[in-house]
N, C-alpha and C positions, 0 to 999 in steps of 0.2 A: 355515659352508660352504654353498654352494647347488649345486643340480643344474640345469643349464640344457640343455633339449633343443636339439639341433642336428643336423647330418648331415655325413657324410664327403664330401670333395671329391677323393678319389684316383681313383676310376673311376666308371663310369656309374650303378651302382645307387643311389648316394647313401644308403647305409645309415644308419639313425637312430642317433645317439649321444647320450649324456648327458655333458656337460662338468662336471667338478668344479671349482668356482671358489671361491677364498678371496680376499676383497677384490677386487682387480683382477688376480689371477693365476690362470691356468689351471694346475691341478695334476694333472689326470687326465682320462682318457676311458674310458668303458665302453659296451658295447652298450645300446641303449635297448629294454628288453623290452616297453615299452608302445607302441612304434612300430607303426602299423597295417599296415605293409607288410613291413619287415625283421624285426619281431617278435623282437628280441634278437640277430639275426645281425650280426656285423661281423668282418672279417678283421683279422689283427694288423697289416697295413700301415696300415689306417685308424686303429687304436688307437695306432700309433706317431706319429701326428700331433702328440701332445703333446710328444714328444721333439724334433721339428722346431721346434715353437713355442718351446721353452725352450733350444734349442741355443746354447751360448755362442759358436759359430763363425758364427752368423747375421750377415748384413750388416745392421747397425743404424743406420749413418749414411751419408750420401752420401760417396763417395770419388772422388778424382781422381788419376790416375796421372801422375807427373812424368817428366821426360826420362830419368831413370835407371831407370824401370820400377817405382818405389816408389809405393805408394798412401798418400794422406793424407786425413784428414777435411776436408770442405769443407761450408759451409752450403748449405741448399737453395736459397736465393735466388741465391747466387753460381753454384752448379752449373747451375741451370736457365737463368740468364741467359747463361752462357758457351756451353752446348750450343745454345741457340736462336740465338745470334749466329753460331756456326760453321755450323749448318745453313743459316741464311739466306744466309751468304756463299757456301757451296757451291752452293746452289740458284740464286743470282743469277749466279754465274760459269759454272756448267755445266748449269743447268736441273734440274728436279725428277727427271729420269732418273738423276741422279748420287746419289740417295738411295734406299736400299733398307730393307726391314724383314724380320725373321724372327720369326715368332710360334710360341711353343712350346705343347706339349700342355696345360699347366695353364690356359691361357686359355680352354679349352673348359669349364672348371669355375668360371668367374668371370663371373657374369651381368652385372654393372654395368660391367665393363671394356670389353666388346665394342663398344658404341656409341662410346666415347671413342677406341678404336683406329681405328675407321672414320672418325671425324671428324678425327683427327690426320693420318692418312695422306691422306685425301681433300683436306683443305684445303692440305696441302703439295704435293699433286699427285703423290704417290708411287704408282707402279703396279708397281714391281718388288718384289713381296711374295712371300715364301717362308714355308714353315711345316712343322711336324712332320707334318702330315697326309699329305704326299707321301712320308713314310717309313713310313706306318702304314695308312691307310685310304682314300686318295684314289680307289682303284679302285671302291669301293662307291658313292661319289657319282657317278662317271662311268657305271657300269652302270645305276644307278637312273634317271639322266637319260635314258639311251638307251632303256631298256625301259619305264619308267613315266612319263616326261616330267617328272620332278622328282627333284632330288638328295636329297630328304628323305622318301622313301617306302621303308621297309625292313620288309617283313612279318616278324613274329617267330613262332617255333614255339609252338604251343599245347600245351605239354608235359602239362598237366593232363589233356587229353582225347585225346592222340594214342595210336595203337597202334604206331607205328613212327617212331623219331627218328634222323635221320642228321646227324652233326656232323662238319664238315670243318675240319681245321686249327685245332682249339681244345682247350684243356685246362681244363675248368671247375673242377677241384679247385685248380689253382694260380693261374689268372689270370681267373677268371670268364668272361664272354662279351662280346666287343665287339659293338656295334650290337645288343645285347639286354640291356636293363637288368633284371637279376634278382638279388636279394640272395643267395640260397643256391641256385645252379643245381644243385649236386650233390644237395642234399636233394630238389629237385623231380624230378631224374632217378631217384633211388632210389625215390621214391614211384611214379613211372610204371612202373618195372620190377616193383615188388611187385604192381601190379595187372595185370601181364601184357604190358606194352609191350616191344617190341624196341628196343634202343638200340645203334647202331653208330657208331664213330669212324673217320674216315679220317685217318691220320697216319703219318709215318715212324717215330715213336717210340711205344713201348707206354707211353702216358702214364699219369700217376698217377691219372687219373680212371677208368682201367680197373681195376675192383675187383669183388669179389663183389657182385652186385646193382647194378652201374652200367653194364654193357654190355661190348661187345667191340670191340677195335681191329683194323682191317685195315690192315696196314703197307704203304704204297705208297712209291714212290721220290719224293724231294723234287721239287717244282715240276712235278708231272704231274697235278695235280687236274683241270685242264680236260679231259684225255683220259679220265679215269675217268668224269666226268660226261657227256661226249659218248658214251662207250660205253654207259652206262646208258640214255641217251635213244635211241640207235640200237637197242638191244635192245627197248625199250618199243615203238618204232614198228614194228620188224620183226615182233614177235610180236603186234601188235594190242592192246597193253595200255594204250594211251593213252585218255584220256577225250575222245573225238571231239567230244562236245557242248560241253565247256568250251573246247576249242580253236576250234571253229567260232564260238561266241558271243563269246569274249573275246580271241582271238588274231589277230594280223596277221603276215604274212610266215611263215606256218606251213610252206609248201612250201619256203621258203628254209632254215628251221631243219632240216627233214628232209634236205635236200640236204647241209647242213653236217655233220650227225652221221653221215650215211651213210658218210663217209670214215673214220670212227673206230670201227669195230665192235670188239667185245672181242678177237677173234683178232688183229687188227692192233695194237691198243694194248697188249696184255698184255706183250710184251717191254719196252716203254718204261716202263709204270707199275709193273711188277714184281708184278702180281697176275694169277693165272691167269684165262683167258678164262671158264671155267666159273664162277669166283667172281664175276667182274664181272656175268655174266648173272644169277646168284643175287641179287646186290645190287639189280639193276634189277627183277627179278620181285617180290622181297619188298617193295620200296618201292611198286611200282605196284599190287600186289594187296592191300596192307594196307587195311583199312577206312578208316583215317585215318592219314595220314603227314605228317611235318613235316621240314624240312631247314634247316640253318643253317651258315654259313661264317664263319670268323673269321680272325685275323691271320696264322696260319701259311700260309694260302693267299693272303691279300692280298699278301704280300711277294714272291711269285714274279713271273715275267716276264709272266704273263697273268692277273693277278687280276681284271681287268674281265671277261674272257671267262668265267672260272670263276664269278663272281658272276651274270653273265647266265644261265648254264646252271643255276645253282641256282634262279633265279626261274622259268625255263621248265620245269624239272623239276616244280616245284610246280604250275604251271598245267596241264601236259600230263597229269598224273595226277589232275586234279580236286581238288587239295588247297589251291589258293590261294583264300582267303576261305571256307574250310570249317572248322567246328569240329574241332579236333584236327589241323588242317593249319597253314598259315601265315596269320596275320591282321595287320591294321594295328592299332596301339595308338593310340587317339585322344588320350588325355591331356587337358591343360587348354587346348590350342590345336591347330587343324588344321595341323600343321607341313607336311604333304604339299603343301598349296597354296602355302606360303611358298617352297618350293624349286623352283617351276615354272620351267623354262628350256628353250631349244632348244640342245642341246650343240653342234650344228654351227656355231653362231655364236661359240663360244668358241675356235675354232681360227684360227690366223693364220700367215702366213709370217714366220719370225723368223730371227735370225742363226744358229740351229742347225737350220734346216729348218722343217718343219711343227711348230708348237708350239700350246699351249693354256693357258688358265687353268682351274683347277678350284676352284670356289668362291672365286675371286679369287687363287689361288696359282699361281705358276710352279713348275717342278720344283726342289726343294731341291738335287738333285744338280748343278744348274748354278750354284749360288750362288758357289762359288769361281771358276768360269770368268768369271762376270760381274763379279767384283771385279778379277780379274787382267787381263782382256782384253776386257771387254764393250764394246759400241759404243752409247752411251758407257759407260765403265766405272763401276761403283758405287764412290763415294768415301766415302760415309758409310752406316753401317748401324746401325739401332736394333733391338736384340734384346729381346724382351719374353717373359720366362719361358721361355727356350729355352737350349739348349746345343749348337749346331751342331757344335762341335769334336768332340764324342763321339757325336752323334746321326746325322750324315751320314758316308758313306764318305769315305775319303781324308783322314785327320787331318792329315798333313803338308802337303798342298796347302791345306786349310782354314786351318791356322795361318798359312801363308805369305800367304794372301789377307787374313785379318783383320789381320795385322801390317802390311800395306801400306795399310790404309785411312787416310784423312785424319781420320776420326772414327768411333769405335765406342762406342756407349752401350748398357749392359746394365741392364735392370730385372729384379731377381730377389730371391730369398730369401737366396742365397749368392753369394759371388764364386767362381763355379764355373770349370771349365776354360776356358770362353769368356770369362767375366768377367775372368780374369787378363790377358787381352789388351786389355781395354777402356780407353778414355780416362776414362770415367766409369762407376762402378758404383753404381746407385741402389737403396736398400733398399725392398722391398715388404712389405706386410702379408701374413700367411698367412690360411688359410681361417677361422680362429677370431677374426680381428681385423677382420672386415668383414661386413656383411649380405649375404645371397645367397638365391637360389632354385635348386632342383634342375632347372635348365633342360636339362642335357646329354642326358638320356635321353628327352627329349620325342619322342613318336612311336615309341619302341622299348621302352617299359616293359611288363614282364610284368603288374604290378599298377599301373595308371596312378594317379599321385597328384602333387600339388604341395605343396611345403612351403617356408615362409619361415623363415629364421633371421636374427636380429639378430647383430651382433658379440657374441661371447661375452665378450670382454674388450677393453679399449682397446688400440690398437697400442703395442707396446713401443718404447722409445727414440724414434728418428726415422723409424720405418717409415711408409710412406704407401701407400695403395692405388694400383694402376696407373692408374685413371681420373684420380685427382687429379694425378699426375705429368704425364700427357699433356695434361690441360686447363691446367695451369700453363705447360707449354711453349707451348701455343697462345697463352696470354696474352703470354708473352715474345716471341712471333713477331708480335704485333699481329693475331692472327686470332681468329675467334669462339670463345669458350670458355664451357662451362657455368658456370664460376666467375664469369663476368661478372655473374651474377644474385646472387652472394653466396657466402660460404664454405661453405655447406651446400646445394648445389643439389638440386633434385628430379630424380633420375636414373631414376625409375620409370615414365616415360611409356610406353615400349614394353611393359613388363610389364603395366601397367594395361590397355592396349589388348588384349593377349593374353588376360588374365583375363576380359574382358568377353564373350568368345565362350562362356564357361561361366557367364555371369551372376554372376561373382565380382568383388569389389572388393579392392583392396589391404588395406583394413581387415579384410575377411572373412578374408583369408589370414593377416594378422598375428595376429588374435585366435584362430586355430585353431593351438593350440600344436604339434601334430604333423602339420599339413597336412590337405589335403582329398583324399579317395580317390574315384575315379570308378569307373564300371562297368568290368568286365574286358574282355578282348578280345572284340570284337563281329564275328561273321560277318555277311555279307549286305550290306555297305556299300561294299566295296572298289571295285567297278566303277562304282557310281553316284556316290560321294562323294569317293573318295580318289585314284584314278588320274588323272594330269594330261595324258595324251596327247590330241591333238585329237579322236580318234574313240573315246576311252575304252576302247581295246584295248591289250593287252600287245603290244609289238613283239617278236615271237619271233626275229627276226634283223635287228637294226637295219641299215639301209643304211649308216649311218655306219661300221660295222665293216668293211664292204667298201671304202668310199671311202677310209678312212684306213689301209688295208693290213693291218688286224688279222687278217683271215681268211687271207690269204696268209702272214703272219708265223707264224700258228699252225701251218701245215703245214711251214714252214721249220724252226721249232723242233723239231717232231716228228721230222723227218728228221735233224736234228742229234743229238737224244737217241738215236735209233735207232742211229746210227753211233758212239756213245760207247764207250770201253773199259769193259767191265762191272766192272772192278776199280777204277774211278775213285771218288774220294771227293767227296761233296757236303756242304757246310756249311749247317746250319739254325740258327735262333735257338732258344735254350732258355729257357723261362720258369721262374723259381724263386720260391718263396714269400717270400723275404726282400727282393727287389728289385723295383722298378717303373721300367723304363727307366733314366734316370740319377738318379732320385729316391732318397732314403733312404740314400745311400752314406755319409752322415756320422752315421748313427744307431748309436751304440755297441751298443745292445741287440740289433741285428740282425746284428752281427758275431759269430756263434757258430762254434764249431769245425765245420769242414767247409763253412763259408760265408764264409770270409775272402778268397776269390778266385773267379775264374771259369775253372776248368780246361777243357781240351778233352775232351769226352766222346767215346769211341770204342767201337764194338762189339769184344769180345775177339777175334773172328775176324779183323777187320781189323788189330788190333794184332799178333797172332801172325804174320800174313803179312808184316809190316813189321819184325819183330824188336823190337817195343816192349812195354813192361810198365807196369803201374800205377806212377804217380809219376814216370815219366821226364819230363825236360825235352825238349820237342819244338818244332821249327820248322814252322809252318804257312805255306804259300805259296800265293798265288793269282796270277793275271795282273796284279793291281793292287797287291799289297803282301804283307808277311809279318809274323808275330808269333811270339813265343815263349810257350809255356804249359805248365803241368804236365798230364800225361795222366791221365785217369780212365777206367777201363774201365766200360762201361755196356752190359749185355746187353739193355736195353730199346730200344736203337737198332737199327733195321734195318741189316744189313750194307751197307756202302757209304755210310753216313750218319754224319757227325760233327756235334757240336753245341757251341755256346758261348753263354753269356748275354751280351747286349749291355748297354751303359750303363756299363761299367767303363773304367778307364784314367785314374786320377786322379793320376798321378805329378806332374803340373805344376799342381796346385791346392793350394798350401800353406796357404791360409786355411781349407780344409776338412781339419782335422788327422786326423780318424778316416779319412776317405776316402783321404787320402794315405798313411796308415800301412798301409792294405790296398788298394792301388790297382788290382790286377788288370790285365787286358789288354783293350785296346780292340779287340774283334773286328771292328769296322767298318773297321779299316785294310785288311781283306781284300776289301772290297766295291768294285764298280766305281763310278766317278764320271764326271761329264762327259756329253757327248752319247752316246746309245745305251746309257746305264746305267739307263734308266727306261722304263716302258711308255708309249708315245706317247698312248694313249687317255686316260690318267689322270694322267700325271706320277708315278706310283707307282714308287719306287726298287726296283731289283732287290736284295733283301736276304736271300733264302733260296734254297737249292739252288745255292750258289756252288761251282764246281769248285776244289778245293784239293789240294795234296799235303802229306803229313805225314812227317817223318823226325826222327831223333835230332838234337838241336842239337849243333853243333860244340863239342867240349870238354866 
């Protein structure tokens, strides 16, 4: 038996793992205690990767669905030849606009697949590209473009040195921290508190991260983060607590920022956000007067209606208090390549007049919430869809409409580990390698690592059965289409050109990286370089109130939403997403070891006060209705939720995925059926879907 160093590909930190290998079989995973960054930390989701690798329900051979809806094994050559012929016929008859693609979250953790995806789509002429990013984090790219001139500049909190840490919409104990690659966030937070730092969380739920020694939760109403941040900035300006020198030297449109936040003072926003005005002022004063303060925002705020504006105000809060590019504040993480420069763009050029009004692409992607519309009635409509490591049936709102759309396609091809809920509708389901069957580099967290490092991993074991890496499948399709393919050079092409180029910026070679068993660690977060080296605006200043926000109607929309919230019935319920330790989006639902008592489904969580007022009790079967759909779920009382807030975990709903036997045995409820879809269901600035703070009603189910 051998122990092979590798790293996790579930989320951004890429924690070091040791793979136990017998012959050519992966038999176990454990944390790598000798890893220079994660130092023996790994969560159980990462360790469950061995269960996914060995799962007998994995898709191991190419499969083709017949006219009766039954899947049968087909050879790779035959499958790829038929797919290519059908794609070519559709392109020739209807043009490349008849072909679309959906790219799922796992592709962000697959270094060598990305260039092949780009080559495949580019050579086919496919521009109708959708992805999970618009259900998750697109607003952060949009805000960074507008404020810093690049989609890839995301200053991270310097927890080790800060005196005050403000965390918005995140739960480090359960789901780590998105856009902040840190192996053990709660451990770092506990150390900060022990040395005297103040830590505060803004969240509708009294999250698991609130514990003795880890900070305090201020429970606000869902989807109101932007108004809390505006009230904090208004207080800071009104009371003269801003760092005028930092704003003068490094800010642009500061007067416009002041004018915007002036409308959202604590007294005005308190009834909407559900936090007393005095408390809002205290939050502002404590942050502004701390010697060193840092702020970070995660997915809970991303998924609201105004995630881009919230992330904008996070950045200007840091600048206005003098904490941007200061030790103990928010800093850029250089890593092995200056990613901030790679994402430079003019966001105004991404907007265009489309069939649904003003539209945009965000890092190449259109709004995922429009995918079903574009299949069912686009101009021209999408007739073929290639889904790569994605599950739009469960990931996007409106499951029934998405199923109708996918069932009406002329061709649906899915590349994945399983024949999941989306794959069950496919004409072809193609088996992909998992993270331990391919070489890789921890590219995802680049520019956002708390301890910057780069690590190479070879494939730990050869691919099982007929699994193939995504890059190979796409390059073979290009060959079948008589287009340029990396495989034209031979069966084992060199795919490392981009990586080699990136490494040269740190005077590293691929050989250096391969020979370093556990990677190369760089200096930590560096203050003093942000405005000289990393910001990408033309004048090297932070745009404190981007003109784009006014021109695209976001400023007026912010006020309209405020008035809408102000007029709401105070007894109304709002649905938020609930992160749990045993699941990760729609991943891991077929892992038997994670189906423990109490985690066999995804009940609706409700504050006991809200349940009593509706005559509901623990364990009741309830019907949840929104303006867009309804679901049934078991009720679970949860006093950690703010009154007026209910919560469900997304990613469930596997009733119609028979090839995933464990998931189908414990299918749960697809909470995304309650979400809005189609035009007006996403934030125009970023294409980010509206997925939290959804108005719903809850009552006893009939019978």
